[in-house]
C-alpha positions as a Markdown table, in Angstrom:
| # | Residue | x | y | z |
|---|---|---|---|---|
| 1 | Met | -3.2 | -6.9 | -13.2 |
| 2 | Phe | -0.5 | -4.1 | -13.1 |
| 3 | Leu | -2.3 | -2.2 | -10.3 |
| 4 | Glu | -3.2 | -5.3 | -8.4 |
| 5 | Thr | 0.4 | -6.4 | -8.4 |
| 6 | Leu | 1.6 | -3.1 | -7.1 |
| 7 | Lys | -1.0 | -3.2 | -4.3 |
| 8 | Thr | 0.0 | -6.7 | -3.4 |
| 9 | Leu | 3.7 | -5.7 | -3.1 |
| 10 | Ile | 2.8 | -2.7 | -0.9 |
| 11 | Leu | 0.4 | -4.7 | 1.4 |
| 12 | Ala | 3.0 | -7.5 | 1.8 |
| 13 | Gly | 5.6 | -4.9 | 2.8 |
| 14 | Lys | 3.3 | -3.2 | 5.3 |
| 15 | Glu | 2.2 | -6.5 | 6.9 |
| 16 | Thr | 5.8 | -7.7 | 7.1 |
| 17 | Leu | 7.0 | -4.6 | 8.9 |
| 18 | Gln | 4.0 | -4.7 | 11.3 |
| 19 | Gly | 4.4 | -8.4 | 12.0 |
| 20 | Thr | 8.2 | -8.6 | 12.2 |
| 21 | Leu | 9.0 | -5.3 | 13.8 |
| 22 | Gly | 5.7 | -4.2 | 15.3 |
| 23 | Val | 5.8 | -0.8 | 13.6 |
| 24 | Pro | 3.4 | 0.8 | 11.2 |
| 25 | Val | 4.4 | 2.4 | 7.9 |
| 26 | Ser | 4.7 | 6.2 | 8.4 |
| 27 | Gly | 5.6 | 7.1 | 4.9 |
| 28 | Ala | 5.7 | 5.6 | 1.4 |
| 29 | Ser | 6.5 | 6.3 | -2.2 |
| 30 | Val | 6.1 | 4.3 | -5.4 |
| 31 | Gly | 7.7 | 5.0 | -8.8 |
| 32 | Pro | 9.3 | 3.6 | -11.9 |
| 33 | Val | 13.0 | 2.8 | -12.1 |
| 34 | His | 15.0 | 3.8 | -15.2 |
| 35 | Gln | 16.7 | 1.2 | -17.4 |
| 36 | Gly | 20.2 | 0.3 | -16.4 |
| 37 | His | 22.3 | -1.2 | -13.6 |
| 38 | Leu | 21.1 | -0.4 | -10.0 |
| 39 | Ser | 23.1 | -1.0 | -6.8 |
| 40 | Phe | 20.7 | -2.4 | -4.3 |
| 41 | Pro | 21.3 | -2.8 | -0.6 |
| 42 | Pro | 20.1 | -6.3 | 0.0 |
| 43 | Val | 17.8 | -8.0 | 2.5 |
| 44 | Gly | 16.9 | -10.8 | 0.3 |
| 45 | Glu | 16.2 | -12.0 | -3.3 |
| 46 | Leu | 12.9 | -13.8 | -3.8 |
| 47 | Arg | 12.1 | -16.1 | -6.8 |
| 48 | Ile | 8.5 | -16.8 | -7.6 |
| 49 | Arg | 6.8 | -19.3 | -9.8 |
| 50 | Ser | 3.3 | -19.5 | -11.3 |
| 51 | Gly | 2.4 | -15.9 | -10.1 |
| 52 | Thr | 2.4 | -12.4 | -11.6 |
| 53 | Leu | 6.0 | -11.8 | -10.6 |
| 54 | Gln | 9.2 | -13.7 | -11.2 |
| 55 | Thr | 11.8 | -11.9 | -9.0 |
| 56 | Val | 11.5 | -9.5 | -6.1 |
| 57 | Phe | 14.4 | -7.7 | -4.4 |
| 58 | Leu | 14.2 | -6.5 | -0.8 |
| 59 | Gly | 16.5 | -3.9 | 0.6 |
| 60 | Cys | 16.8 | -1.6 | 3.6 |
| 61 | Asp | 18.6 | 1.5 | 4.8 |
| 62 | Lys | 21.5 | 1.3 | 7.3 |
| 63 | Val | 19.2 | 1.9 | 10.3 |
| 64 | Leu | 17.0 | -1.1 | 9.5 |
| 65 | Ala | 19.9 | -3.3 | 8.4 |
| 66 | Gly | 21.8 | -2.6 | 11.6 |
| 67 | Met | 18.8 | -3.5 | 13.7 |
| 68 | Leu | 18.0 | -6.7 | 11.8 |
| 69 | Ala | 21.6 | -8.0 | 11.8 |
| 70 | Gly | 22.5 | -6.6 | 15.2 |
| 71 | Gly | 22.0 | -9.9 | 17.0 |
| 72 | Asp | 24.8 | -11.8 | 15.1 |
| 73 | Lys | 28.2 | -11.3 | 16.7 |
| 74 | Lys | 30.0 | -12.8 | 13.7 |
| 75 | Gly | 28.6 | -10.2 | 11.3 |
| 76 | Gln | 26.6 | -12.8 | 9.3 |
| 77 | Pro | 22.9 | -12.3 | 8.5 |
| 78 | Gly | 21.0 | -12.9 | 11.7 |
| 79 | Pro | 17.7 | -14.8 | 11.9 |
| 80 | Asp | 15.7 | -11.6 | 12.0 |
| 81 | Leu | 17.1 | -10.7 | 8.5 |
| 82 | Glu | 16.1 | -14.0 | 7.0 |
| 83 | Gly | 12.8 | -14.0 | 9.0 |
| 84 | Leu | 11.9 | -10.6 | 7.4 |
| 85 | Ala | 12.5 | -12.0 | 3.9 |
| 86 | Arg | 10.5 | -15.2 | 4.6 |
| 87 | Ser | 7.7 | -13.2 | 6.2 |
| 88 | Phe | 7.5 | -10.9 | 3.2 |
| 89 | Leu | 7.4 | -13.9 | 0.8 |
| 90 | Gly | 4.6 | -15.5 | 2.7 |
| 91 | Asn | 2.5 | -12.3 | 2.8 |
| 92 | Leu | 3.2 | -11.8 | -0.9 |
| 93 | Leu | 2.2 | -15.3 | -2.0 |
| 94 | Ser | -1.0 | -15.2 | 0.0 |
| 95 | Glu | -2.3 | -12.2 | -1.9 |
| 96 | Met | -0.8 | -12.8 | -5.3 |
| 97 | Glu | -2.9 | -13.8 | -8.4 |
| 98 | Gly | -2.1 | -17.0 | -10.2 |
| 99 | Arg | -2.6 | -20.7 | -10.0 |
| 100 | Asn | -1.0 | -21.8 | -6.8 |
| 101 | Pro | 1.9 | -19.3 | -6.8 |
| 102 | Arg | 5.0 | -20.4 | -4.8 |
| 103 | Gly | 8.4 | -19.1 | -4.2 |
| 104 | Lys | 11.7 | -19.3 | -2.2 |
| 105 | Val | 14.3 | -17.0 | -0.7 |
| 106 | Val | 17.4 | -17.6 | -2.8 |
| 107 | Ser | 19.7 | -15.2 | -0.9 |
| 108 | Val | 19.7 | -13.2 | 2.3 |
| 109 | Gly | 21.9 | -10.3 | 3.0 |
| 110 | Gly | 25.4 | -10.4 | 1.5 |
| 111 | Lys | 27.1 | -7.8 | -0.7 |
| 112 | Thr | 25.3 | -5.0 | -2.5 |
| 113 | Leu | 23.4 | -6.4 | -5.5 |
| 114 | Asp | 24.0 | -5.0 | -9.1 |
| 115 | Val | 20.5 | -5.4 | -10.5 |
| 116 | Thr | 19.7 | -4.9 | -14.2 |
| 117 | Thr | 16.4 | -3.1 | -14.7 |
| 118 | Arg | 14.7 | -2.8 | -18.1 |
| 119 | Gly | 13.2 | 0.7 | -17.4 |
| 120 | Val | 9.7 | -0.4 | -18.6 |
| 121 | Arg | 7.6 | -1.8 | -15.7 |
| 122 | Ser | 10.6 | -1.7 | -13.3 |
| 123 | Tyr | 9.1 | -0.3 | -10.1 |
| 124 | Gly | 10.6 | 0.6 | -6.7 |
| 125 | Ile | 8.6 | 0.9 | -3.5 |
| 126 | Arg | 9.9 | 2.7 | -0.3 |
| 127 | Leu | 8.2 | 2.0 | 3.0 |
| 128 | Ala | 9.4 | 4.2 | 5.9 |
| 129 | Thr | 9.0 | 3.3 | 9.6 |
| 130 | Ala | 10.3 | 4.6 | 12.9 |
| 131 | Lys | 12.9 | 1.8 | 12.8 |
| 132 | Gly | 14.2 | 2.3 | 9.3 |
| 133 | Gln | 13.1 | 2.0 | 5.6 |
| 134 | Leu | 12.3 | -1.1 | 3.6 |
| 135 | Phe | 12.8 | -1.0 | -0.2 |
| 136 | Ile | 11.1 | -3.3 | -2.7 |
| 137 | Leu | 12.2 | -3.6 | -6.3 |
| 138 | Ala | 10.3 | -5.7 | -9.0 |
| 139 | Glu | 9.7 | -6.1 | -12.7 |
| 140 | Ile | 5.9 | -6.2 | -13.2 |
| 141 | Pro | 5.0 | -7.9 | -16.5 |
| 142 | Ser | 2.1 | -6.7 | -18.5 |
| 143 | Arg | -1.0 | -8.8 | -19.0 |
| 144 | Val | -0.1 | -9.6 | -22.6 |
| 145 | Glu | 3.5 | -10.6 | -21.6 |
| 146 | Leu | 2.2 | -13.1 | -19.1 |
| 147 | Glu | -0.4 | -14.5 | -21.6 |
| 148 | Gln | 2.2 | -14.8 | -24.4 |
| 149 | Ala | 4.6 | -16.5 | -22.0 |
| 150 | Lys | 1.9 | -19.1 | -21.4 |
| 151 | Gly | 1.4 | -19.6 | -25.1 |
| 152 | Ser | -2.2 | -18.5 | -25.1 |
| 153 | Asp | -4.1 | -16.8 | -27.9 |
| 154 | Phe | -5.1 | -13.9 | -25.7 |
| 155 | Leu | -3.6 | -11.1 | -27.9 |
| 156 | Ala | -5.1 | -12.5 | -31.1 |
| 157 | Gly | -8.5 | -12.7 | -29.4 |
| 158 | Met | -8.2 | -9.1 | -28.2 |
| 159 | Ile | -7.2 | -7.8 | -31.6 |
| 160 | Ala | -10.1 | -9.7 | -33.2 |
| 161 | Ser | -12.5 | -8.1 | -30.7 |
| 162 | Tyr | -11.4 | -4.5 | -31.0 |
| 163 | Leu | -9.8 | -4.0 | -34.4 |
| 164 | Pro | -11.0 | -4.5 | -38.0 |
| 165 | Arg | -9.7 | -7.5 | -39.9 |
| 166 | Asp | -7.6 | -5.4 | -42.3 |
| 167 | Trp | -6.0 | -3.2 | -39.6 |
| 168 | Thr | -2.5 | -4.4 | -40.6 |
| 169 | Gln | -3.1 | -3.1 | -44.2 |
| 170 | Arg | -4.0 | 0.4 | -43.0 |
| 171 | Asp | -1.6 | 3.3 | -42.6 |
| 172 | Thr | -3.8 | 5.2 | -40.1 |
| 173 | Leu | -6.7 | 4.7 | -37.8 |
| 174 | Glu | -8.5 | 8.0 | -37.6 |
| 175 | Asn | -12.2 | 7.1 | -37.3 |
| 176 | His | -13.3 | 7.9 | -33.7 |
| 177 | Gly | -14.8 | 4.5 | -33.2 |
| 178 | Leu | -11.6 | 2.8 | -34.4 |
| 179 | Val | -9.4 | 5.0 | -32.1 |
| 180 | Lys | -11.7 | 4.2 | -29.2 |
| 181 | Gly | -11.5 | 0.5 | -29.9 |
| 182 | Leu | -7.7 | 0.6 | -30.2 |
| 183 | Leu | -7.4 | 2.5 | -26.8 |
| 184 | Lys | -9.7 | -0.1 | -25.2 |
| 185 | Leu | -7.4 | -2.9 | -26.6 |
| 186 | Leu | -4.2 | -1.2 | -25.4 |
| 187 | Ser | -5.7 | -0.7 | -22.0 |
| 188 | Lys | -6.8 | -4.4 | -21.6 |
| 189 | Ile | -3.5 | -5.8 | -22.7 |
| 190 | Glu | -1.6 | -3.2 | -20.6 |
| 191 | Ala | 0.5 | -2.0 | -23.6 |
| 192 | Asp | 3.2 | 0.5 | -22.9 |
| 193 | Phe | 3.1 | 4.0 | -24.2 |
| 194 | His | 6.5 | 5.5 | -24.8 |
| 195 | Leu | 6.5 | 9.3 | -24.5 |
| 196 | Glu | 9.2 | 11.5 | -25.9 |
| 197 | Ile | 9.5 | 14.2 | -23.2 |
| 198 | Pro | 11.3 | 17.4 | -24.3 |
| 199 | Leu | 14.0 | 18.7 | -22.0 |
| 200 | Glu | 15.0 | 22.3 | -21.3 |
| 201 | Asn | 18.3 | 21.8 | -23.1 |
| 202 | Gly | 16.6 | 20.9 | -26.4 |
| 203 | Glu | 17.0 | 17.2 | -26.1 |
| 204 | Ala | 14.3 | 14.6 | -25.1 |
| 205 | Lys | 14.0 | 11.6 | -22.8 |
| 206 | Val | 11.6 | 8.6 | -23.2 |
| 207 | Ser | 9.2 | 7.8 | -20.3 |
| 208 | Ser | 6.8 | 4.9 | -20.4 |
| 209 | Gly | 3.5 | 4.1 | -18.9 |
| 210 | Ile | 0.2 | 2.3 | -19.4 |
| 211 | Ile | -3.4 | 3.4 | -19.6 |
| 212 | Leu | -5.0 | 3.5 | -16.2 |
| 213 | Glu | -8.2 | 5.3 | -17.1 |
| 214 | Asn | -10.0 | 6.5 | -20.2 |
| 215 | Arg | -12.8 | 8.9 | -19.1 |
| 216 | Val | -14.5 | 12.2 | -19.8 |
| 217 | Leu | -13.3 | 15.1 | -17.8 |
| 218 | Asp | -14.9 | 18.6 | -18.2 |
| 219 | Gly | -16.5 | 17.4 | -21.4 |
| 220 | Arg | -13.3 | 16.1 | -22.9 |
| 221 | Glu | -12.1 | 12.5 | -23.4 |
| 222 | Val | -8.9 | 12.1 | -21.3 |
| 223 | Leu | -6.3 | 9.3 | -20.8 |
| 224 | Lys | -4.6 | 8.8 | -17.5 |
| 225 | Leu | -1.1 | 7.2 | -18.0 |
| 226 | Ser | 1.0 | 5.7 | -15.3 |
| 227 | Val | 3.9 | 8.1 | -15.8 |
| 228 | Gly | 4.7 | 11.0 | -13.5 |
| 229 | Leu | 6.2 | 14.0 | -15.3 |
| 230 | Ser | 6.4 | 16.6 | -12.5 |
| 231 | Gly | 10.0 | 17.9 | -12.1 |
| 232 | Gly | 12.9 | 16.2 | -14.0 |
| 233 | Gly | 14.0 | 19.4 | -15.8 |
| 234 | His | 11.6 | 18.9 | -18.7 |
| 235 | Asp | 10.0 | 21.5 | -20.9 |
| 236 | Leu | 6.4 | 20.4 | -20.6 |
| 237 | Glu | 3.5 | 22.7 | -19.9 |
| 238 | Pro | -0.2 | 21.9 | -20.2 |
| 239 | Gly | -1.2 | 22.2 | -23.8 |
| 240 | Lys | 2.2 | 20.9 | -25.1 |
| 241 | Arg | 1.9 | 18.1 | -27.7 |
| 242 | Ile | 4.4 | 15.2 | -27.5 |
| 243 | His | 5.1 | 12.2 | -29.7 |
| 244 | Ala | 4.0 | 8.8 | -28.3 |
| 245 | Thr | 4.3 | 5.3 | -29.6 |
| 246 | Ala | 2.9 | 1.9 | -28.6 |
| 247 | Gly | 3.8 | -1.5 | -30.1 |
| 248 | Leu | 1.2 | -4.1 | -31.3 |
| 249 | Glu | 2.6 | -7.2 | -32.9 |
| 250 | Asp | 5.0 | -6.0 | -35.6 |
| 251 | Arg | 3.4 | -2.5 | -35.9 |
| 252 | Ser | 4.3 | 0.7 | -34.2 |
| 253 | Leu | 1.3 | 2.8 | -33.3 |
| 254 | Glu | 2.2 | 6.5 | -33.3 |
| 255 | Cys | 0.3 | 9.6 | -32.3 |
| 256 | Glu | 0.5 | 13.1 | -30.9 |
| 257 | Leu | -0.7 | 13.4 | -27.3 |
| 258 | Glu | -1.7 | 16.8 | -25.7 |
| 259 | Tyr | -0.4 | 17.0 | -22.2 |
| 260 | Leu | -3.1 | 18.3 | -19.8 |
| 261 | Gly | -1.3 | 18.1 | -16.4 |
| 262 | Pro | -0.2 | 15.9 | -13.5 |
| 263 | Ala | -2.5 | 13.5 | -11.7 |
| 264 | Thr | -2.4 | 10.7 | -9.1 |
| 265 | His | -3.9 | 7.2 | -9.0 |
| 266 | Pro | -4.8 | 5.7 | -5.6 |
| 267 | Leu | -3.3 | 2.3 | -4.8 |
| 268 | Val | -3.9 | 1.2 | -1.2 |
| 269 | Gly | -3.8 | 2.7 | 2.3 |
| 270 | Gly | -3.4 | 6.3 | 1.2 |
| 271 | Ile | -0.5 | 5.5 | -1.1 |
| 272 | Ser | -0.8 | 6.7 | -4.7 |
| 273 | Leu | 1.0 | 6.6 | -8.0 |
| 274 | Asp | 2.1 | 9.7 | -9.8 |
| 275 | Cys | 0.4 | 9.9 | -13.2 |
| 276 | Ser | -0.3 | 12.3 | -16.1 |
| 277 | Leu | -3.4 | 13.3 | -18.1 |
| 278 | Phe | -3.5 | 13.5 | -21.9 |
| 279 | Ala | -6.2 | 14.3 | -24.4 |
| 280 | Val | -7.4 | 11.3 | -26.4 |
| 281 | Pro | -5.6 | 11.5 | -29.8 |
| 282 | Glu | -7.7 | 11.9 | -33.0 |
| 283 | Ser | -5.7 | 9.3 | -34.9 |
| 284 | Phe | -2.9 | 6.7 | -34.9 |
| 285 | Ala | -0.3 | 6.1 | -37.6 |
| 286 | Leu | 0.5 | 2.4 | -38.2 |
| 287 | Ile | 4.1 | 1.8 | -39.1 |
| 288 | Gln | 6.1 | -1.4 | -39.8 |
| 289 | Arg | 8.6 | -1.6 | -36.9 |
| 290 | Arg | 11.4 | -3.0 | -39.0 |
| 291 | Lys | 12.7 | -1.9 | -42.4 |
| 292 | Ala | 12.1 | -5.5 | -43.6 |
| 293 | Phe | 9.7 | -8.3 | -42.5 |
| 294 | Arg | 11.3 | -10.7 | -40.0 |
| 295 | Ile | 11.1 | -14.5 | -39.9 |
| 296 | Pro | 11.5 | -16.8 | -36.9 |
| 297 | Val | 14.7 | -18.8 | -36.8 |
| 298 | Pro | 15.2 | -22.4 | -35.5 |
| 299 | Lys | 16.6 | -22.5 | -32.0 |
| 300 | Gly | 19.8 | -24.3 | -33.2 |
| 301 | Val | 21.3 | -21.0 | -34.6 |
| 302 | Met | 23.8 | -19.8 | -32.0 |
| 303 | Val | 25.4 | -16.4 | -31.9 |
| 304 | Glu | 28.6 | -15.2 | -30.3 |
| 305 | Met | 28.9 | -11.4 | -29.8 |
| 306 | Val | 31.7 | -9.0 | -29.1 |
| 307 | Val | 31.1 | -5.3 | -28.2 |
| 308 | Leu | 33.5 | -3.1 | -30.1 |
| 309 | Glu | 35.7 | -0.8 | -28.0 |
| 310 | Glu | 36.7 | 2.6 | -29.4 |
| 311 | Gly | 39.2 | 2.1 | -32.2 |
| 312 | Met | 38.7 | -1.7 | -32.3 |
| 313 | Ser | 38.6 | -3.2 | -35.8 |
| 314 | Ala | 35.5 | -5.2 | -36.6 |
| 315 | Tyr | 37.7 | -7.7 | -38.5 |
| 316 | Leu | 39.9 | -8.4 | -35.5 |
| 317 | Ala | 37.1 | -8.3 | -32.9 |
| 318 | Phe | 37.2 | -11.9 | -31.9 |
| 319 | Gln | 41.0 | -12.2 | -32.2 |
| 320 | Glu | 41.6 | -9.2 | -29.9 |
| 321 | Ser | 38.9 | -10.0 | -27.3 |
| 322 | Ala | 39.4 | -12.2 | -24.3 |
| 323 | Val | 37.2 | -15.3 | -23.9 |
| 324 | Asp | 35.2 | -13.6 | -21.1 |
| 325 | Gln | 34.4 | -10.7 | -23.4 |
| 326 | Val | 32.4 | -13.0 | -25.8 |
| 327 | Glu | 28.7 | -13.1 | -25.1 |
| 328 | Asp | 26.6 | -16.1 | -26.2 |
| 329 | Phe | 23.0 | -15.7 | -27.6 |
| 330 | Arg | 20.5 | -17.5 | -29.7 |
| 331 | Leu | 19.1 | -16.1 | -32.9 |
| 332 | Ala | 15.3 | -15.6 | -32.4 |
| 333 | Asp | 14.4 | -13.9 | -35.6 |
| 334 | Leu | 16.0 | -12.4 | -38.7 |
| 335 | Ser | 15.3 | -9.9 | -41.4 |
| 336 | Phe | 17.2 | -8.2 | -44.2 |
| 337 | Ser | 18.1 | -5.3 | -41.9 |
| 338 | Gly | 18.5 | -6.8 | -38.4 |
| 339 | Ala | 18.0 | -9.5 | -35.9 |
| 340 | Arg | 16.7 | -10.3 | -32.5 |
| 341 | Leu | 18.9 | -12.2 | -30.1 |
| 342 | Val | 18.0 | -13.8 | -26.8 |
| 343 | Arg | 19.6 | -15.7 | -24.0 |
| 344 | Asp | 18.4 | -17.3 | -20.8 |
| 345 | Ser | 20.3 | -15.1 | -18.4 |
| 346 | Glu | 18.4 | -11.8 | -17.9 |
| 347 | Glu | 21.6 | -9.9 | -16.8 |
| 348 | Ala | 23.2 | -7.7 | -19.5 |
| 349 | Pro | 26.9 | -6.9 | -19.3 |
| 350 | Lys | 27.5 | -3.2 | -18.5 |
| 351 | Ile | 29.3 | -2.6 | -21.8 |
| 352 | Leu | 26.3 | -3.7 | -23.8 |
| 353 | Ala | 24.0 | -0.7 | -24.3 |
| 354 | Val | 21.8 | 1.0 | -26.9 |
| 355 | Gly | 24.0 | 2.6 | -29.6 |
| 356 | Arg | 27.0 | 0.3 | -29.2 |
| 357 | Arg | 28.5 | -1.4 | -32.2 |
| 358 | Val | 28.9 | -5.2 | -32.0 |
| 359 | Val | 30.3 | -8.0 | -34.2 |
| 360 | Cys | 28.1 | -11.1 | -34.2 |
| 361 | Arg | 29.4 | -14.5 | -35.3 |
| 362 | Met | 26.3 | -16.5 | -36.4 |
| 363 | Ile | 26.7 | -20.3 | -36.5 |
| 364 | Phe | 24.2 | -21.8 | -38.9 |
| 365 | Pro | 24.2 | -25.6 | -38.7 |
| 366 | Asp | 24.4 | -26.1 | -42.5 |
| 367 | Gln | 27.3 | -23.6 | -43.1 |
| 368 | Phe | 30.9 | -24.7 | -43.2 |
| 369 | Glu | 32.1 | -21.5 | -41.6 |
| 370 | Pro | 30.4 | -19.1 | -39.2 |
| 371 | Leu | 29.2 | -15.8 | -40.5 |
| 372 | Glu | 30.4 | -12.5 | -39.0 |
| 373 | Val | 28.3 | -9.3 | -39.3 |
| 374 | Leu | 28.5 | -5.9 | -37.8 |
| 375 | Gly | 25.5 | -4.5 | -36.0 |
| 376 | Leu | 24.2 | -1.6 | -34.0 |
| 377 | Val | 22.4 | -2.2 | -30.7 |
| 378 | Lys | 18.9 | -0.7 | -31.0 |
| 379 | Arg | 17.3 | -2.3 | -28.0 |
| 380 | Cys | 18.6 | -4.1 | -24.9 |
| 381 | Thr | 15.9 | -5.2 | -22.5 |
| 382 | Lys | 14.2 | -8.2 | -20.8 |
| 383 | Ser | 11.2 | -10.3 | -21.7 |
| 384 | Leu | 9.5 | -13.3 | -20.4 |
| 385 | Ala | 10.8 | -16.6 | -21.7 |
| 386 | Asn | 8.0 | -18.4 | -20.0 |
| 387 | Arg | 5.7 | -17.8 | -17.1 |
| 388 | Asn | 8.4 | -18.0 | -14.5 |
| 389 | Glu | 11.7 | -16.9 | -16.1 |
| 390 | Trp | 13.1 | -13.7 | -17.7 |
| 391 | Gln | 15.4 | -13.6 | -20.7 |
| 392 | Leu | 17.6 | -11.0 | -22.1 |
| 393 | Glu | 16.7 | -9.6 | -25.6 |
| 394 | Val | 18.9 | -7.6 | -27.9 |
| 395 | Gly | 17.6 | -5.9 | -31.1 |
| 396 | Leu | 20.2 | -5.3 | -33.8 |
| 397 | Glu | 20.4 | -3.3 | -37.0 |
| 398 | Phe | 22.9 | -4.6 | -39.5 |
| 399 | Leu | 25.7 | -2.3 | -40.7 |
| 400 | Ile | 27.9 | -2.7 | -43.7 |
| 401 | Ser | 31.6 | -2.8 | -42.8 |
| 402 | Pro | 34.5 | -2.8 | -45.2 |
| 403 | Asp | 36.4 | -5.0 | -42.7 |
| 404 | Leu | 34.0 | -7.9 | -42.9 |
| 405 | Asp | 33.0 | -10.2 | -45.8 |
| 406 | Arg | 29.8 | -8.8 | -47.4 |
| 407 | Arg | 28.9 | -12.4 | -48.3 |
| 408 | Ala | 27.6 | -12.8 | -44.8 |
| 409 | Leu | 24.8 | -10.2 | -45.3 |
| 410 | Glu | 24.1 | -11.7 | -48.7 |
| 411 | Phe | 23.7 | -15.1 | -47.2 |
| 412 | Ile | 21.3 | -13.6 | -44.6 |
| 413 | Arg | 19.2 | -12.0 | -47.4 |
| 414 | Gln | 19.0 | -15.3 | -49.3 |
| 415 | Tyr | 18.2 | -17.2 | -46.2 |
| 416 | Val | 15.3 | -14.8 | -45.4 |
| 417 | Leu | 14.0 | -15.0 | -49.0 |
| 418 | Ala | 14.1 | -18.8 | -49.0 |
| 419 | Glu | 12.2 | -19.0 | -45.7 |
| 420 | Gln | 9.6 | -16.5 | -47.0 |
| 421 | Arg | 9.1 | -18.5 | -50.2 |
| 422 | Ala | 8.8 | -21.7 | -48.3 |
| 423 | Lys | 6.1 | -20.2 | -46.1 |
| 424 | Leu | 4.3 | -18.7 | -49.0 |
| 425 | Ala | 4.4 | -22.1 | -50.9 |
| 426 | His | 2.9 | -23.8 | -47.9 |
| 427 | Arg | 0.1 | -21.3 | -47.7 |
| 428 | Val | -0.7 | -21.7 | -51.4 |
| 429 | Thr | -0.7 | -25.5 | -51.1 |
| 430 | Val | -3.1 | -25.4 | -48.1 |
| 431 | Ala | -5.4 | -23.0 | -49.9 |
| 432 | Arg | -5.5 | -25.2 | -53.0 |
| 433 | Gly | -6.2 | -28.3 | -50.9 |
| 434 | Arg | -9.3 | -26.7 | -49.5 |
């Protein structure tokens, strides 16, 4: 689904340029976009429903923008600019997978867009012509993300097909057959591998990609991952071993991958994606992703968040912050050590980033006063709320602060324990009833 979606975007762009401007594409490039805020020169923003994409941004360079808007004397977007966006949307929908995908152009031209990208599955496409360049930016969900957004049991079925029943009770998977089955599973669900790439300055960066191929090359089993590692100031030569992780339910699958060298993967019309080759690992370690088991929380628990500035007291966070500095979330799940927060808007404020300290005011319906806890942002990304909409997700690790009442964390622990006991009692009752 990932490769097919990339191909669909490229073909829609090529057909649009040919049909609207009458020029062929003379050069192209495709690659991932890192997590963060991106200033994007707009042609149009497209919203899609019931397809494999949700939002697509179109942009162009000054040459193409000047030509498209040149016919409007008032400086407003001309019909050619809107026509380009609508032509692209029509070409995209005609080739897209899904049950009757449809969409609309929600904006045309205007100011430069500040787009939040999650870094994983954020892809940019550049198509060059004799009359300027067209840029395409989109978040491409994985197969498992789309299935989970629909509420299907796709993941459970895949796990039952390729992993043993007791896989969650194991610390490692090291049998060749089990490793092969796990890699097949990760390939089918399009799970992301997160690679820790060492840099020349002794630090490391994280790059992510999915399995595109698992084949035998020169008598050796090889993985081709959709991540290009050429250049970038890294210290990575063939033969180097790097740490890699992939997530599956509440487990982190960790292994060491031997880097074999760069590769490419053909997409369409001579355009290819930069990739890398790795030797198939001998084993995977299975690690619980949180320090404590998490439980889902009813949707009625709301959370207000303030990001702490340098020197700001956690105790006075809400008193010293303006109203527009307070961010609203819902509590999605909770554990002794942390929480996952979500909200419908996919846009993250610039001040909210991994490593920032925040104070959260949790409003439980049955509590007389809200609870305030200090947390550290461990993850800030986007996920599918349903088939057609993104949501912002923030993962927190709780910190103990002398400025805040520790009874808040004690309440959270007791709340989690009570929920766990209730679920266990329900399971025991059902088992006895049988």
